[in-house]
PyMOL commands that place a pseudoatom at each C-alpha (Angstrom):
pseudoatom trace, name=CA, resn=MET, resi=1, chain=A, elem=C, hetatm=0, pos=[140.958, 154.576, 26.770]
pseudoatom trace, name=CA, resn=PRO, resi=2, chain=A, elem=C, hetatm=0, pos=[143.203, 151.599, 25.901]
pseudoatom trace, name=CA, resn=ASN, resi=3, chain=A, elem=C, hetatm=0, pos=[141.864, 149.435, 23.080]
pseudoatom trace, name=CA, resn=SER, resi=4, chain=A, elem=C, hetatm=0, pos=[142.258, 146.329, 25.244]
pseudoatom trace, name=CA, resn=ALA, resi=5, chain=A, elem=C, hetatm=0, pos=[139.639, 147.648, 27.650]
pseudoatom trace, name=CA, resn=ARG, resi=6, chain=A, elem=C, hetatm=0, pos=[136.948, 148.117, 24.990]
pseudoatom trace, name=CA, resn=PRO, resi=7, chain=A, elem=C, hetatm=0, pos=[136.016, 144.410, 24.663]
pseudoatom trace, name=CA, resn=MET, resi=8, chain=A, elem=C, hetatm=0, pos=[135.723, 144.290, 28.455]
pseudoatom trace, name=CA, resn=ARG, resi=9, chain=A, elem=C, hetatm=0, pos=[133.292, 147.217, 28.456]
pseudoatom trace, name=CA, resn=LEU, resi=10, chain=A, elem=C, hetatm=0, pos=[131.206, 145.558, 25.740]
pseudoatom trace, name=CA, resn=GLY, resi=11, chain=A, elem=C, hetatm=0, pos=[131.265, 142.410, 27.842]
pseudoatom trace, name=CA, resn=LEU, resi=12, chain=A, elem=C, hetatm=0, pos=[129.733, 144.350, 30.721]
pseudoatom trace, name=CA, resn=LEU, resi=13, chain=A, elem=C, hetatm=0, pos=[127.154, 145.788, 28.343]
pseudoatom trace, name=CA, resn=PHE, resi=14, chain=A, elem=C, hetatm=0, pos=[125.976, 142.397, 27.099]
pseudoatom trace, name=CA, resn=HIS, resi=15, chain=A, elem=C, hetatm=0, pos=[126.108, 140.996, 30.645]
pseudoatom trace, name=CA, resn=ALA, resi=16, chain=A, elem=C, hetatm=0, pos=[123.705, 143.712, 31.749]
pseudoatom trace, name=CA, resn=ILE, resi=17, chain=A, elem=C, hetatm=0, pos=[121.457, 143.027, 28.756]
pseudoatom trace, name=CA, resn=LEU, resi=18, chain=A, elem=C, hetatm=0, pos=[121.280, 139.318, 29.564]
pseudoatom trace, name=CA, resn=LEU, resi=19, chain=A, elem=C, hetatm=0, pos=[120.371, 140.073, 33.172]
pseudoatom trace, name=CA, resn=THR, resi=20, chain=A, elem=C, hetatm=0, pos=[117.257, 141.957, 32.025]
pseudoatom trace, name=CA, resn=GLY, resi=21, chain=A, elem=C, hetatm=0, pos=[116.090, 139.357, 29.473]
pseudoatom trace, name=CA, resn=VAL, resi=22, chain=A, elem=C, hetatm=0, pos=[112.751, 137.515, 29.553]
pseudoatom trace, name=CA, resn=ALA, resi=23, chain=A, elem=C, hetatm=0, pos=[112.705, 133.837, 30.560]
pseudoatom trace, name=CA, resn=ALA, resi=24, chain=A, elem=C, hetatm=0, pos=[109.086, 133.022, 31.271]
pseudoatom trace, name=CA, resn=ASN, resi=25, chain=A, elem=C, hetatm=0, pos=[105.817, 132.015, 29.630]
pseudoatom trace, name=CA, resn=VAL, resi=26, chain=A, elem=C, hetatm=0, pos=[103.857, 134.937, 28.227]
pseudoatom trace, name=CA, resn=ASP, resi=27, chain=A, elem=C, hetatm=0, pos=[100.067, 135.100, 28.110]
pseudoatom trace, name=CA, resn=ALA, resi=28, chain=A, elem=C, hetatm=0, pos=[98.580, 135.355, 24.615]
pseudoatom trace, name=CA, resn=ASN, resi=29, chain=A, elem=C, hetatm=0, pos=[96.909, 138.645, 25.502]
pseudoatom trace, name=CA, resn=THR, resi=30, chain=A, elem=C, hetatm=0, pos=[100.051, 140.260, 26.851]
pseudoatom trace, name=CA, resn=PRO, resi=31, chain=A, elem=C, hetatm=0, pos=[100.670, 143.470, 24.859]
pseudoatom trace, name=CA, resn=SER, resi=32, chain=A, elem=C, hetatm=0, pos=[104.095, 144.231, 23.426]
pseudoatom trace, name=CA, resn=VAL, resi=33, chain=A, elem=C, hetatm=0, pos=[105.055, 146.983, 25.840]
pseudoatom trace, name=CA, resn=VAL, resi=34, chain=A, elem=C, hetatm=0, pos=[108.160, 147.926, 27.747]
pseudoatom trace, name=CA, resn=LEU, resi=35, chain=A, elem=C, hetatm=0, pos=[107.845, 146.848, 31.352]
pseudoatom trace, name=CA, resn=SER, resi=36, chain=A, elem=C, hetatm=0, pos=[109.001, 149.162, 34.094]
pseudoatom trace, name=CA, resn=SER, resi=37, chain=A, elem=C, hetatm=0, pos=[112.123, 147.293, 35.155]
pseudoatom trace, name=CA, resn=SER, resi=38, chain=A, elem=C, hetatm=0, pos=[114.336, 150.236, 36.112]
pseudoatom trace, name=CA, resn=LYS, resi=39, chain=A, elem=C, hetatm=0, pos=[114.412, 149.115, 39.760]
pseudoatom trace, name=CA, resn=ASN, resi=40, chain=A, elem=C, hetatm=0, pos=[116.113, 145.875, 38.740]
pseudoatom trace, name=CA, resn=PHE, resi=41, chain=A, elem=C, hetatm=0, pos=[118.491, 147.447, 36.248]
pseudoatom trace, name=CA, resn=MET, resi=42, chain=A, elem=C, hetatm=0, pos=[121.905, 147.858, 37.857]
pseudoatom trace, name=CA, resn=TYR, resi=43, chain=A, elem=C, hetatm=0, pos=[124.759, 148.655, 35.495]
pseudoatom trace, name=CA, resn=PRO, resi=44, chain=A, elem=C, hetatm=0, pos=[128.217, 147.340, 36.470]
pseudoatom trace, name=CA, resn=ASP, resi=45, chain=A, elem=C, hetatm=0, pos=[130.843, 149.763, 37.704]
pseudoatom trace, name=CA, resn=ILE, resi=46, chain=A, elem=C, hetatm=0, pos=[134.009, 150.251, 35.707]
pseudoatom trace, name=CA, resn=ASP, resi=47, chain=A, elem=C, hetatm=0, pos=[137.330, 148.787, 36.803]
pseudoatom trace, name=CA, resn=HIS, resi=48, chain=A, elem=C, hetatm=0, pos=[139.809, 151.646, 37.165]
pseudoatom trace, name=CA, resn=GLY, resi=49, chain=A, elem=C, hetatm=0, pos=[142.617, 149.122, 37.562]
pseudoatom trace, name=CA, resn=LEU, resi=50, chain=A, elem=C, hetatm=0, pos=[142.004, 148.023, 33.963]
pseudoatom trace, name=CA, resn=SER, resi=51, chain=A, elem=C, hetatm=0, pos=[141.822, 151.642, 32.749]
pseudoatom trace, name=CA, resn=GLU, resi=52, chain=A, elem=C, hetatm=0, pos=[138.193, 151.146, 31.746]
pseudoatom trace, name=CA, resn=SER, resi=53, chain=A, elem=C, hetatm=0, pos=[135.867, 154.013, 30.957]
pseudoatom trace, name=CA, resn=LEU, resi=54, chain=A, elem=C, hetatm=0, pos=[132.229, 154.264, 29.913]
pseudoatom trace, name=CA, resn=TYR, resi=55, chain=A, elem=C, hetatm=0, pos=[131.055, 155.039, 26.405]
pseudoatom trace, name=CA, resn=PRO, resi=56, chain=A, elem=C, hetatm=0, pos=[128.788, 158.105, 26.158]
pseudoatom trace, name=CA, resn=ASN, resi=57, chain=A, elem=C, hetatm=0, pos=[125.357, 157.240, 27.637]
pseudoatom trace, name=CA, resn=GLU, resi=58, chain=A, elem=C, hetatm=0, pos=[126.397, 153.586, 27.897]
pseudoatom trace, name=CA, resn=ALA, resi=59, chain=A, elem=C, hetatm=0, pos=[124.097, 152.557, 30.761]
pseudoatom trace, name=CA, resn=ALA, resi=60, chain=A, elem=C, hetatm=0, pos=[121.050, 154.183, 29.131]
pseudoatom trace, name=CA, resn=THR, resi=61, chain=A, elem=C, hetatm=0, pos=[121.930, 152.565, 25.794]
pseudoatom trace, name=CA, resn=ALA, resi=62, chain=A, elem=C, hetatm=0, pos=[122.200, 149.138, 27.453]
pseudoatom trace, name=CA, resn=LYS, resi=63, chain=A, elem=C, hetatm=0, pos=[118.772, 149.592, 29.020]
pseudoatom trace, name=CA, resn=GLU, resi=64, chain=A, elem=C, hetatm=0, pos=[117.268, 150.579, 25.652]
pseudoatom trace, name=CA, resn=ILE, resi=65, chain=A, elem=C, hetatm=0, pos=[118.786, 147.499, 24.001]
pseudoatom trace, name=CA, resn=ALA, resi=66, chain=A, elem=C, hetatm=0, pos=[117.359, 145.326, 26.780]
pseudoatom trace, name=CA, resn=ASN, resi=67, chain=A, elem=C, hetatm=0, pos=[113.922, 146.857, 26.202]
pseudoatom trace, name=CA, resn=ILE, resi=68, chain=A, elem=C, hetatm=0, pos=[114.111, 146.091, 22.472]
pseudoatom trace, name=CA, resn=ILE, resi=69, chain=A, elem=C, hetatm=0, pos=[115.040, 142.479, 23.217]
pseudoatom trace, name=CA, resn=GLU, resi=70, chain=A, elem=C, hetatm=0, pos=[112.202, 142.171, 25.721]
pseudoatom trace, name=CA, resn=MET, resi=71, chain=A, elem=C, hetatm=0, pos=[109.590, 143.570, 23.343]
pseudoatom trace, name=CA, resn=THR, resi=72, chain=A, elem=C, hetatm=0, pos=[110.800, 141.344, 20.502]
pseudoatom trace, name=CA, resn=ILE, resi=73, chain=A, elem=C, hetatm=0, pos=[110.610, 138.203, 22.642]
pseudoatom trace, name=CA, resn=ARG, resi=74, chain=A, elem=C, hetatm=0, pos=[107.153, 139.097, 23.958]
pseudoatom trace, name=CA, resn=LYS, resi=75, chain=A, elem=C, hetatm=0, pos=[105.896, 139.668, 20.423]
pseudoatom trace, name=CA, resn=GLN, resi=76, chain=A, elem=C, hetatm=0, pos=[107.516, 136.593, 18.888]
pseudoatom trace, name=CA, resn=TYR, resi=77, chain=A, elem=C, hetatm=0, pos=[106.417, 134.199, 21.650]
pseudoatom trace, name=CA, resn=ALA, resi=78, chain=A, elem=C, hetatm=0, pos=[103.082, 135.751, 22.639]
pseudoatom trace, name=CA, resn=THR, resi=79, chain=A, elem=C, hetatm=0, pos=[101.359, 132.352, 22.425]
pseudoatom trace, name=CA, resn=ASP, resi=80, chain=A, elem=C, hetatm=0, pos=[104.262, 130.033, 23.193]
pseudoatom trace, name=CA, resn=ILE, resi=81, chain=A, elem=C, hetatm=0, pos=[107.102, 129.444, 25.630]
pseudoatom trace, name=CA, resn=ALA, resi=82, chain=A, elem=C, hetatm=0, pos=[109.637, 132.249, 25.290]
pseudoatom trace, name=CA, resn=LEU, resi=83, chain=A, elem=C, hetatm=0, pos=[113.120, 131.367, 24.045]
pseudoatom trace, name=CA, resn=ARG, resi=84, chain=A, elem=C, hetatm=0, pos=[116.306, 133.390, 23.961]
pseudoatom trace, name=CA, resn=ASP, resi=85, chain=A, elem=C, hetatm=0, pos=[116.513, 136.134, 21.348]
pseudoatom trace, name=CA, resn=ALA, resi=86, chain=A, elem=C, hetatm=0, pos=[119.819, 134.715, 20.074]
pseudoatom trace, name=CA, resn=HIS, resi=87, chain=A, elem=C, hetatm=0, pos=[121.453, 131.283, 20.285]
pseudoatom trace, name=CA, resn=PRO, resi=88, chain=A, elem=C, hetatm=0, pos=[118.160, 129.606, 21.318]
pseudoatom trace, name=CA, resn=LYS, resi=89, chain=A, elem=C, hetatm=0, pos=[119.096, 126.236, 19.804]
pseudoatom trace, name=CA, resn=ALA, resi=90, chain=A, elem=C, hetatm=0, pos=[121.527, 124.206, 21.887]
pseudoatom trace, name=CA, resn=HIS, resi=91, chain=A, elem=C, hetatm=0, pos=[123.215, 121.159, 20.380]
pseudoatom trace, name=CA, resn=GLY, resi=92, chain=A, elem=C, hetatm=0, pos=[124.435, 119.833, 23.672]
pseudoatom trace, name=CA, resn=CYS, resi=93, chain=A, elem=C, hetatm=0, pos=[125.536, 120.675, 27.185]
pseudoatom trace, name=CA, resn=VAL, resi=94, chain=A, elem=C, hetatm=0, pos=[128.690, 118.865, 28.239]
pseudoatom trace, name=CA, resn=ARG, resi=95, chain=A, elem=C, hetatm=0, pos=[130.416, 118.488, 31.586]
pseudoatom trace, name=CA, resn=ALA, resi=96, chain=A, elem=C, hetatm=0, pos=[133.956, 119.844, 31.635]
pseudoatom trace, name=CA, resn=GLU, resi=97, chain=A, elem=C, hetatm=0, pos=[136.935, 120.874, 33.741]
pseudoatom trace, name=CA, resn=PHE, resi=98, chain=A, elem=C, hetatm=0, pos=[138.327, 124.391, 33.447]
pseudoatom trace, name=CA, resn=LYS, resi=99, chain=A, elem=C, hetatm=0, pos=[142.004, 124.325, 34.393]
pseudoatom trace, name=CA, resn=ILE, resi=100, chain=A, elem=C, hetatm=0, pos=[144.107, 127.445, 34.990]
pseudoatom trace, name=CA, resn=ASN, resi=101, chain=A, elem=C, hetatm=0, pos=[147.695, 127.224, 33.787]
pseudoatom trace, name=CA, resn=GLU, resi=102, chain=A, elem=C, hetatm=0, pos=[150.078, 126.834, 36.732]
pseudoatom trace, name=CA, resn=THR, resi=103, chain=A, elem=C, hetatm=0, pos=[152.575, 129.148, 35.041]
pseudoatom trace, name=CA, resn=LEU, resi=104, chain=A, elem=C, hetatm=0, pos=[150.047, 131.952, 34.479]
pseudoatom trace, name=CA, resn=PRO, resi=105, chain=A, elem=C, hetatm=0, pos=[151.912, 135.307, 34.703]
pseudoatom trace, name=CA, resn=PRO, resi=106, chain=A, elem=C, hetatm=0, pos=[151.123, 137.356, 37.845]
pseudoatom trace, name=CA, resn=ASN, resi=107, chain=A, elem=C, hetatm=0, pos=[149.695, 140.224, 35.765]
pseudoatom trace, name=CA, resn=MET, resi=108, chain=A, elem=C, hetatm=0, pos=[146.965, 137.854, 34.495]
pseudoatom trace, name=CA, resn=ALA, resi=109, chain=A, elem=C, hetatm=0, pos=[146.224, 136.095, 37.801]
pseudoatom trace, name=CA, resn=TYR, resi=110, chain=A, elem=C, hetatm=0, pos=[143.044, 137.959, 38.723]
pseudoatom trace, name=CA, resn=GLY, resi=111, chain=A, elem=C, hetatm=0, pos=[139.529, 136.867, 39.687]
pseudoatom trace, name=CA, resn=VAL, resi=112, chain=A, elem=C, hetatm=0, pos=[138.897, 133.235, 38.801]
pseudoatom trace, name=CA, resn=PHE, resi=113, chain=A, elem=C, hetatm=0, pos=[142.299, 132.949, 37.130]
pseudoatom trace, name=CA, resn=ILE, resi=114, chain=A, elem=C, hetatm=0, pos=[144.180, 131.415, 40.047]
pseudoatom trace, name=CA, resn=PRO, resi=115, chain=A, elem=C, hetatm=0, pos=[147.298, 129.537, 38.847]
pseudoatom trace, name=CA, resn=GLY, resi=116, chain=A, elem=C, hetatm=0, pos=[146.770, 125.782, 39.126]
pseudoatom trace, name=CA, resn=LYS, resi=117, chain=A, elem=C, hetatm=0, pos=[143.075, 126.122, 40.019]
pseudoatom trace, name=CA, resn=THR, resi=118, chain=A, elem=C, hetatm=0, pos=[140.568, 123.684, 38.463]
pseudoatom trace, name=CA, resn=TYR, resi=119, chain=A, elem=C, hetatm=0, pos=[136.843, 124.422, 38.226]
pseudoatom trace, name=CA, resn=GLN, resi=120, chain=A, elem=C, hetatm=0, pos=[134.041, 122.058, 37.360]
pseudoatom trace, name=CA, resn=ALA, resi=121, chain=A, elem=C, hetatm=0, pos=[132.092, 123.525, 34.436]
pseudoatom trace, name=CA, resn=TRP, resi=122, chain=A, elem=C, hetatm=0, pos=[129.358, 123.085, 31.853]
pseudoatom trace, name=CA, resn=ILE, resi=123, chain=A, elem=C, hetatm=0, pos=[129.752, 123.991, 28.173]
pseudoatom trace, name=CA, resn=ARG, resi=124, chain=A, elem=C, hetatm=0, pos=[126.762, 124.811, 25.949]
pseudoatom trace, name=CA, resn=PHE, resi=125, chain=A, elem=C, hetatm=0, pos=[127.130, 124.591, 22.147]
pseudoatom trace, name=CA, resn=SER, resi=126, chain=A, elem=C, hetatm=0, pos=[124.580, 126.488, 20.071]
pseudoatom trace, name=CA, resn=ASN, resi=127, chain=A, elem=C, hetatm=0, pos=[123.528, 128.115, 16.798]
pseudoatom trace, name=CA, resn=GLY, resi=128, chain=A, elem=C, hetatm=0, pos=[123.313, 131.892, 16.663]
pseudoatom trace, name=CA, resn=SER, resi=129, chain=A, elem=C, hetatm=0, pos=[120.115, 132.225, 14.623]
pseudoatom trace, name=CA, resn=SER, resi=130, chain=A, elem=C, hetatm=0, pos=[116.983, 133.327, 16.478]
pseudoatom trace, name=CA, resn=ASN, resi=131, chain=A, elem=C, hetatm=0, pos=[115.162, 130.614, 14.488]
pseudoatom trace, name=CA, resn=ALA, resi=132, chain=A, elem=C, hetatm=0, pos=[115.648, 127.481, 16.593]
pseudoatom trace, name=CA, resn=LYS, resi=133, chain=A, elem=C, hetatm=0, pos=[114.139, 125.364, 13.790]
pseudoatom trace, name=CA, resn=GLN, resi=134, chain=A, elem=C, hetatm=0, pos=[116.729, 126.373, 11.194]
pseudoatom trace, name=CA, resn=ALA, resi=135, chain=A, elem=C, hetatm=0, pos=[118.684, 123.425, 9.758]
pseudoatom trace, name=CA, resn=ASP, resi=136, chain=A, elem=C, hetatm=0, pos=[122.157, 123.032, 11.246]
pseudoatom trace, name=CA, resn=ILE, resi=137, chain=A, elem=C, hetatm=0, pos=[123.712, 122.687, 7.786]
pseudoatom trace, name=CA, resn=LYS, resi=138, chain=A, elem=C, hetatm=0, pos=[122.837, 126.303, 6.953]
pseudoatom trace, name=CA, resn=LYS, resi=139, chain=A, elem=C, hetatm=0, pos=[125.407, 129.022, 7.488]
pseudoatom trace, name=CA, resn=ASP, resi=140, chain=A, elem=C, hetatm=0, pos=[125.207, 130.509, 10.960]
pseudoatom trace, name=CA, resn=ALA, resi=141, chain=A, elem=C, hetatm=0, pos=[127.251, 131.841, 13.858]
pseudoatom trace, name=CA, resn=ARG, resi=142, chain=A, elem=C, hetatm=0, pos=[128.159, 129.108, 16.370]
pseudoatom trace, name=CA, resn=GLY, resi=143, chain=A, elem=C, hetatm=0, pos=[128.251, 129.663, 20.100]
pseudoatom trace, name=CA, resn=MET, resi=144, chain=A, elem=C, hetatm=0, pos=[130.209, 128.067, 22.926]
pseudoatom trace, name=CA, resn=ALA, resi=145, chain=A, elem=C, hetatm=0, pos=[129.374, 129.213, 26.455]
pseudoatom trace, name=CA, resn=ILE, resi=146, chain=A, elem=C, hetatm=0, pos=[131.354, 128.047, 29.492]
pseudoatom trace, name=CA, resn=LYS, resi=147, chain=A, elem=C, hetatm=0, pos=[129.822, 128.214, 32.967]
pseudoatom trace, name=CA, resn=LEU, resi=148, chain=A, elem=C, hetatm=0, pos=[132.260, 127.783, 35.856]
pseudoatom trace, name=CA, resn=LEU, resi=149, chain=A, elem=C, hetatm=0, pos=[130.827, 126.312, 39.064]
pseudoatom trace, name=CA, resn=ALA, resi=150, chain=A, elem=C, hetatm=0, pos=[131.687, 126.991, 42.717]
pseudoatom trace, name=CA, resn=VAL, resi=151, chain=A, elem=C, hetatm=0, pos=[133.397, 130.295, 41.953]
pseudoatom trace, name=CA, resn=PRO, resi=152, chain=A, elem=C, hetatm=0, pos=[134.479, 132.043, 45.189]
pseudoatom trace, name=CA, resn=GLU, resi=153, chain=A, elem=C, hetatm=0, pos=[134.021, 135.530, 43.750]
pseudoatom trace, name=CA, resn=LYS, resi=154, chain=A, elem=C, hetatm=0, pos=[131.317, 138.169, 43.390]
pseudoatom trace, name=CA, resn=ASN, resi=155, chain=A, elem=C, hetatm=0, pos=[129.691, 138.910, 40.046]
pseudoatom trace, name=CA, resn=LEU, resi=156, chain=A, elem=C, hetatm=0, pos=[129.769, 142.171, 38.105]
pseudoatom trace, name=CA, resn=LEU, resi=157, chain=A, elem=C, hetatm=0, pos=[126.817, 143.522, 40.091]
pseudoatom trace, name=CA, resn=ASP, resi=158, chain=A, elem=C, hetatm=0, pos=[128.710, 142.980, 43.359]
pseudoatom trace, name=CA, resn=GLU, resi=159, chain=A, elem=C, hetatm=0, pos=[126.360, 140.209, 44.460]
pseudoatom trace, name=CA, resn=PRO, resi=160, chain=A, elem=C, hetatm=0, pos=[127.331, 136.741, 45.704]
pseudoatom trace, name=CA, resn=ALA, resi=161, chain=A, elem=C, hetatm=0, pos=[127.350, 134.348, 42.758]
pseudoatom trace, name=CA, resn=PRO, resi=162, chain=A, elem=C, hetatm=0, pos=[128.694, 130.777, 42.652]
pseudoatom trace, name=CA, resn=THR, resi=163, chain=A, elem=C, hetatm=0, pos=[129.153, 130.779, 38.855]
pseudoatom trace, name=CA, resn=GLN, resi=164, chain=A, elem=C, hetatm=0, pos=[130.920, 132.735, 36.141]
pseudoatom trace, name=CA, resn=ASP, resi=165, chain=A, elem=C, hetatm=0, pos=[130.208, 132.628, 32.410]
pseudoatom trace, name=CA, resn=PHE, resi=166, chain=A, elem=C, hetatm=0, pos=[132.455, 132.979, 29.372]
pseudoatom trace, name=CA, resn=ILE, resi=167, chain=A, elem=C, hetatm=0, pos=[130.413, 133.583, 26.209]
pseudoatom trace, name=CA, resn=MET, resi=168, chain=A, elem=C, hetatm=0, pos=[132.119, 132.945, 22.872]
pseudoatom trace, name=CA, resn=ILE, resi=169, chain=A, elem=C, hetatm=0, pos=[131.351, 132.721, 19.155]
pseudoatom trace, name=CA, resn=ASN, resi=170, chain=A, elem=C, hetatm=0, pos=[133.349, 131.392, 16.221]
pseudoatom trace, name=CA, resn=HIS, resi=171, chain=A, elem=C, hetatm=0, pos=[135.082, 134.684, 15.419]
pseudoatom trace, name=CA, resn=PRO, resi=172, chain=A, elem=C, hetatm=0, pos=[137.772, 136.539, 17.380]
pseudoatom trace, name=CA, resn=VAL, resi=173, chain=A, elem=C, hetatm=0, pos=[135.965, 139.902, 17.116]
pseudoatom trace, name=CA, resn=PHE, resi=174, chain=A, elem=C, hetatm=0, pos=[132.306, 140.827, 17.681]
pseudoatom trace, name=CA, resn=PHE, resi=175, chain=A, elem=C, hetatm=0, pos=[130.586, 142.600, 14.766]
pseudoatom trace, name=CA, resn=ALA, resi=176, chain=A, elem=C, hetatm=0, pos=[129.577, 145.689, 16.797]
pseudoatom trace, name=CA, resn=ASN, resi=177, chain=A, elem=C, hetatm=0, pos=[132.370, 147.712, 18.388]
pseudoatom trace, name=CA, resn=ASP, resi=178, chain=A, elem=C, hetatm=0, pos=[130.360, 150.097, 20.586]
pseudoatom trace, name=CA, resn=PRO, resi=179, chain=A, elem=C, hetatm=0, pos=[126.953, 150.212, 22.349]
pseudoatom trace, name=CA, resn=ALA, resi=180, chain=A, elem=C, hetatm=0, pos=[125.424, 152.870, 20.071]
pseudoatom trace, name=CA, resn=ARG, resi=181, chain=A, elem=C, hetatm=0, pos=[126.216, 150.838, 16.942]
pseudoatom trace, name=CA, resn=TYR, resi=182, chain=A, elem=C, hetatm=0, pos=[124.762, 147.705, 18.526]
pseudoatom trace, name=CA, resn=LEU, resi=183, chain=A, elem=C, hetatm=0, pos=[121.612, 149.618, 19.479]
pseudoatom trace, name=CA, resn=SER, resi=184, chain=A, elem=C, hetatm=0, pos=[121.201, 150.797, 15.883]
pseudoatom trace, name=CA, resn=PHE, resi=185, chain=A, elem=C, hetatm=0, pos=[121.644, 147.215, 14.677]
pseudoatom trace, name=CA, resn=MET, resi=186, chain=A, elem=C, hetatm=0, pos=[119.037, 145.903, 17.141]
pseudoatom trace, name=CA, resn=GLN, resi=187, chain=A, elem=C, hetatm=0, pos=[116.543, 148.581, 16.096]
pseudoatom trace, name=CA, resn=ASP, resi=188, chain=A, elem=C, hetatm=0, pos=[116.986, 147.641, 12.435]
pseudoatom trace, name=CA, resn=ILE, resi=189, chain=A, elem=C, hetatm=0, pos=[117.049, 143.852, 12.722]
pseudoatom trace, name=CA, resn=ASN, resi=190, chain=A, elem=C, hetatm=0, pos=[113.955, 143.761, 14.968]
pseudoatom trace, name=CA, resn=SER, resi=191, chain=A, elem=C, hetatm=0, pos=[111.912, 146.235, 12.927]
pseudoatom trace, name=CA, resn=ASP, resi=192, chain=A, elem=C, hetatm=0, pos=[108.765, 145.175, 11.075]
pseudoatom trace, name=CA, resn=ARG, resi=193, chain=A, elem=C, hetatm=0, pos=[109.701, 147.512, 8.237]
pseudoatom trace, name=CA, resn=PHE, resi=194, chain=A, elem=C, hetatm=0, pos=[111.629, 145.954, 5.359]
pseudoatom trace, name=CA, resn=LEU, resi=195, chain=A, elem=C, hetatm=0, pos=[113.512, 149.176, 4.627]
pseudoatom trace, name=CA, resn=LYS, resi=196, chain=A, elem=C, hetatm=0, pos=[114.809, 149.270, 8.197]
pseudoatom trace, name=CA, resn=LYS, resi=197, chain=A, elem=C, hetatm=0, pos=[116.229, 145.775, 7.779]
pseudoatom trace, name=CA, resn=LEU, resi=198, chain=A, elem=C, hetatm=0, pos=[118.019, 146.946, 4.631]
pseudoatom trace, name=CA, resn=HIS, resi=199, chain=A, elem=C, hetatm=0, pos=[119.719, 149.539, 6.815]
pseudoatom trace, name=CA, resn=VAL, resi=200, chain=A, elem=C, hetatm=0, pos=[121.543, 146.867, 8.871]
pseudoatom trace, name=CA, resn=PRO, resi=201, chain=A, elem=C, hetatm=0, pos=[124.819, 147.056, 6.851]
pseudoatom trace, name=CA, resn=PHE, resi=202, chain=A, elem=C, hetatm=0, pos=[124.860, 150.818, 7.384]
pseudoatom trace, name=CA, resn=ALA, resi=203, chain=A, elem=C, hetatm=0, pos=[124.251, 150.375, 11.111]
pseudoatom trace, name=CA, resn=LEU, resi=204, chain=A, elem=C, hetatm=0, pos=[127.182, 147.951, 11.389]
pseudoatom trace, name=CA, resn=GLY, resi=205, chain=A, elem=C, hetatm=0, pos=[129.476, 149.733, 8.967]
pseudoatom trace, name=CA, resn=ALA, resi=206, chain=A, elem=C, hetatm=0, pos=[131.695, 148.068, 6.380]
pseudoatom trace, name=CA, resn=LYS, resi=207, chain=A, elem=C, hetatm=0, pos=[133.977, 146.349, 8.894]
pseudoatom trace, name=CA, resn=GLY, resi=208, chain=A, elem=C, hetatm=0, pos=[131.121, 145.194, 11.134]
pseudoatom trace, name=CA, resn=THR, resi=209, chain=A, elem=C, hetatm=0, pos=[129.205, 143.813, 8.167]
pseudoatom trace, name=CA, resn=TRP, resi=210, chain=A, elem=C, hetatm=0, pos=[132.306, 141.953, 6.952]
pseudoatom trace, name=CA, resn=ILE, resi=211, chain=A, elem=C, hetatm=0, pos=[132.811, 140.425, 10.415]
pseudoatom trace, name=CA, resn=ALA, resi=212, chain=A, elem=C, hetatm=0, pos=[129.109, 139.445, 10.664]
pseudoatom trace, name=CA, resn=LEU, resi=213, chain=A, elem=C, hetatm=0, pos=[129.244, 137.702, 7.288]
pseudoatom trace, name=CA, resn=ASN, resi=214, chain=A, elem=C, hetatm=0, pos=[132.466, 135.881, 8.159]
pseudoatom trace, name=CA, resn=THR, resi=215, chain=A, elem=C, hetatm=0, pos=[131.061, 134.739, 11.492]
pseudoatom trace, name=CA, resn=ARG, resi=216, chain=A, elem=C, hetatm=0, pos=[128.421, 132.718, 9.626]
pseudoatom trace, name=CA, resn=ASN, resi=217, chain=A, elem=C, hetatm=0, pos=[129.959, 129.443, 8.509]
pseudoatom trace, name=CA, resn=LYS, resi=218, chain=A, elem=C, hetatm=0, pos=[128.713, 126.109, 7.244]
pseudoatom trace, name=CA, resn=ILE, resi=219, chain=A, elem=C, hetatm=0, pos=[129.471, 122.985, 9.248]
pseudoatom trace, name=CA, resn=SER, resi=220, chain=A, elem=C, hetatm=0, pos=[128.448, 119.333, 8.920]
pseudoatom trace, name=CA, resn=ASN, resi=221, chain=A, elem=C, hetatm=0, pos=[128.358, 118.621, 12.662]
pseudoatom trace, name=CA, resn=PRO, resi=222, chain=A, elem=C, hetatm=0, pos=[127.676, 121.377, 15.220]
pseudoatom trace, name=CA, resn=LEU, resi=223, chain=A, elem=C, hetatm=0, pos=[129.673, 119.523, 17.899]
for i in range(1, 223): cmd.bond("trace and resi %d" % i, "trace and resi %d" % (i + 1))
show_as sticks, trace
zoom trace
């Protein structure tokens, strides 16, 4: 499998995870259990034209990660309005134009990347910490998400969708390089056991831990 296809596969993984997230108020008496959401869980197909291939048990791993996120959110916000598990604090949402280079090479002109095309868009700037009350001056990962509007394409689940998202952080490489490693990280970071949290560097490995630490930076103004 070409290395260039791996980030695309991880992108599909996290896209599927986001689709199964919780975005509603939760009753105080709601127990922290995994809901039966298998009927709504549709994992994207691979793109043979990009030489993509699945990791071992990738779809099942994605579903397990989604369940961990759901349980964590239900537990954390049992008596309050549920927020995102990551990047819950937004600094601003700005209107933008997303312009495709007119001289874009033909081998890159796929999907929304139509040479000369301009999309109206929104950009959301955020902090990565799950603690939305954390001071902005503290070291943290910073997010920048672009949502294109009026996109004449279908989404990864082959359903009509007028938008397309590009999700970015302030580092060129994500700290987990495969679904199994990310699952191990999620199990550790969301555990109530202190010893499990100490296992996080082992779950990420030396390189992943180095990337995670370097993703956290200190800024004076989040915008």
